[in-house]
C-alpha positions as MATLAB code, in Angstrom:
seq = 'MFGWDGRIGWGARKDIAFHECGHAVARVLSIGRVGITNANAIRWIQIDGGNPHVSVMALPHMPGLKEAGERLGIMEGTPWTLEQRLTIFSLRKIDPLEWARVRFFETAAGAAAEAKFRQVPFDSVWWDNQCSDDRALVSRTCEEVGLNEQEAKRLFWEQSKEACAAMDQADVWRAVTALAGQLPSSGRMEGATAIFIIQNALNGHSSEPGSAI';
ca = [
      96.389  112.489  113.053;
      92.883  113.509  114.111;
      92.405  117.217  114.780;
      90.547  118.387  117.848;
      87.994  120.271  115.744;
      86.430  117.126  114.259;
      88.627  117.138  111.202;
      91.211  114.660  109.945;
      94.764  115.795  109.380;
      93.465  119.299  110.214;
      91.663  119.108  106.875;
      88.500  117.197  106.002;
      85.502  116.723  108.261;
      85.656  113.234  109.703;
      82.284  112.079  108.380;
      83.073  113.204  104.828;
      86.588  111.764  105.005;
      85.341  108.369  106.178;
      82.638  108.430  103.488;
      85.149  109.019  100.679;
      87.626  106.557  102.144;
      84.844  103.969  102.137;
      84.524  104.480   98.379;
      88.285  104.165   97.932;
      88.641  100.994   99.987;
      85.704   99.374   98.185;
      87.396  100.178   94.892;
      90.559   98.387   96.026;
      88.482   95.426   97.225;
      87.076   95.253   93.671;
      90.505   94.806   92.052;
      90.327   91.815   89.736;
      86.718   92.482   88.740;
      85.413   94.234   85.576;
      88.905   95.245   84.459;
      89.961   96.963   87.710;
      93.676   96.543   88.429;
      96.262   97.949   90.823;
      97.291  100.335   88.057;
      93.842  101.834   87.408;
      91.814  101.307   90.596;
      92.055  104.896   91.902;
      93.153  107.911   89.881;
      93.534  110.263   92.847;
      91.868  111.704   95.927;
      91.398  115.443   95.524;
      90.908  117.662   98.568;
      88.834  120.747   97.729;
      87.901  123.209  100.441;
      89.178  120.732  103.010;
      86.893  117.934  101.752;
      88.135  114.883   99.799;
      86.728  113.384   96.614;
      87.800  110.030   95.167;
      88.348  109.994   91.400;
      88.042  106.679   89.554;
      87.438  105.687   85.949;
      83.959  104.284   85.362;
      85.517  101.772   82.995;
      89.255  101.146   82.519;
      90.945  102.375   79.361;
      91.050   99.796   76.595;
      93.443  100.346   73.664;
      91.698  100.194   70.310;
      88.192  100.494   71.763;
      87.465  103.852   70.097;
      88.387  102.467   66.661;
      86.446   99.243   67.229;
      83.376  101.228   68.246;
      83.624  103.520   65.243;
      83.693  100.534   62.905;
      80.308   99.600   64.393;
      78.981  103.146   64.057;
      79.418  103.994   67.754;
      80.971  107.449   67.746;
      82.464  109.347   70.675;
      80.597  112.516   71.632;
      77.212  111.275   70.430;
      74.389  109.866   72.593;
      74.470  106.064   72.675;
      71.467  103.780   72.666;
      71.241  100.986   75.238;
      72.111   98.502   72.501;
      75.273  100.474   71.665;
      76.281  100.709   75.324;
      75.861   96.958   75.715;
      77.965   96.476   72.581;
      80.767   98.476   74.227;
      80.572   96.198   77.269;
      80.788   93.202   74.936;
      83.867   94.642   73.215;
      85.465   95.082   76.628;
      84.472   91.515   77.593;
      82.751   92.878   80.700;
      79.408   91.569   81.993;
      77.227   94.683   82.403;
      75.401   93.205   85.421;
      78.702   92.447   87.136;
      79.827   96.008   86.364;
      76.621   97.319   87.943;
      77.222   95.155   91.027;
      80.714   96.582   91.430;
      79.496  100.150   90.928;
      76.700   99.689   93.458;
      79.098   98.127   95.980;
      81.605  100.977   95.623;
      78.886  103.618   95.743;
      77.157  102.147   98.791;
      80.475  101.721  100.599;
      80.778  105.474  101.136;
      77.518  105.658  103.064;
      78.329  102.361  104.810;
      81.657  103.709  106.098;
      80.105  106.991  107.208;
      77.258  105.146  108.936;
      79.723  102.950  110.849;
      81.809  105.975  111.836;
      78.760  107.924  113.025;
      77.104  104.829  114.529;
      73.849  105.413  112.654;
      71.815  103.211  110.243;
      72.934  103.017  106.620;
      69.604  104.373  105.347;
      69.888  107.553  107.424;
      73.138  108.366  105.607;
      72.099  107.104  102.164;
      68.966  109.288  102.024;
      70.734  112.377  103.367;
      71.328  115.320  101.028;
      75.077  114.670  101.081;
      74.482  111.370   99.243;
      72.583  112.970   96.353;
      75.550  112.508   93.976;
      75.855  108.844   94.958;
      72.152  108.271   94.353;
      72.447  109.979   90.972;
      75.352  107.652   90.106;
      73.196  104.632   90.900;
      70.462  105.980   88.604;
      72.965  106.541   85.765;
      74.355  103.046   86.228;
      70.857  101.572   85.903;
      70.285  103.531   82.712;
      73.643  102.503   81.244;
      72.983   98.779   81.627;
      69.195   98.820   81.166;
      68.097   97.818   84.681;
      64.431   98.372   85.447;
      63.332   99.770   88.807;
      62.619   96.409   90.423;
      65.937   94.909   89.277;
      67.813   98.025   90.384;
      66.291   98.024   93.868;
      67.092   94.346   94.367;
      70.667   94.666   93.137;
      71.400   97.811   95.121;
      69.894   96.300   98.277;
      72.177   93.267   97.877;
      75.285   95.357   97.318;
      74.521   97.832  100.103;
      74.287   94.855  102.479;
      77.637   93.632  101.144;
      79.162   97.065  101.701;
      77.903   97.287  105.286;
      79.171   93.763  105.987;
      82.563   94.691  104.546;
      82.858   97.705  106.852;
      82.259   95.409  109.823;
      85.354   93.380  108.932;
      88.361   94.385  111.041;
      90.837   94.543  108.147;
      88.511   96.623  105.960;
      87.758   99.105  108.731;
      91.466   99.324  109.522;
      92.067  100.271  105.875;
      89.349  102.951  105.934;
      90.760  104.429  109.142;
      94.354  104.291  107.900;
      93.509  106.124  104.693;
      91.371  108.715  106.472;
      94.185  109.406  108.905;
      96.665  110.111  106.121;
      94.594  112.358  103.887;
      96.353  115.669  103.282;
      94.605  118.866  104.343;
      94.720  120.188  100.763;
      95.866  119.244   97.290;
      95.856  115.743   95.889;
      96.803  112.257   97.053;
      97.817  110.183   94.063;
      95.965  106.940   93.491;
      99.101  104.821   93.884;
      99.640  106.273   97.356;
      96.034  105.642   98.394;
      96.167  102.051   97.097;
      99.462  101.457   98.936;
      97.974  102.684  102.225;
      94.803  100.623  101.770;
      96.534   97.402  100.785;
      99.089   97.722  103.585;
      96.278   98.145  106.117;
      94.297   95.246  104.655;
      97.407   93.098  105.102;
      97.855   94.217  108.700;
     100.800   96.540  108.069;
     101.094  100.190  109.077;
     101.648  102.905  106.483;
     102.943  106.002  108.154;
     103.024  109.291  106.216;
     106.210  109.495  104.228;
     106.513  105.720  103.719;
     108.081  104.803  100.427;
     105.843  103.275   97.783;
];
């Protein structure tokens, strides 16, 4: 499972793999919130150059949303105002603050998992260059829901604490480790496979490579 050269499955570096698996497990833990379901929680985990990347939809697909938005003058491919973005949340029946909480939790969970794996403080991972994309995602999330700097700092601090606490739970860490151990060295792991592995581990079951889903 774990290669002698510090890589997982002879593919990804362990720290990067645990980081991305932290994102994936947090996403599964968020099922039932802001429209996240078993069917749409994770699109796939892509392994590029030996390193994984978790792909998720920022917001789940909603049939008829495009047409409903257009009737209100909200057109695809054009910049939206904050008021228009909040209207889209309203059409989806999603609380924008709850959506931001979920996004912050999922985003922070990558650094939280890596910090636990490396046995270092969360902040030392979060402010590292490798987390620049995660920090940019937090900034975009704030912009999309209209959070000011003070509100954003408070909300992210709360959710980063939640993420670190989650990684300290035995079942959650088992899920992170199980997924990391089954990442392929190249190509793509489909979202359904990743969710199956995570949920099995959360429930205390093993998911060996090749298990039927």
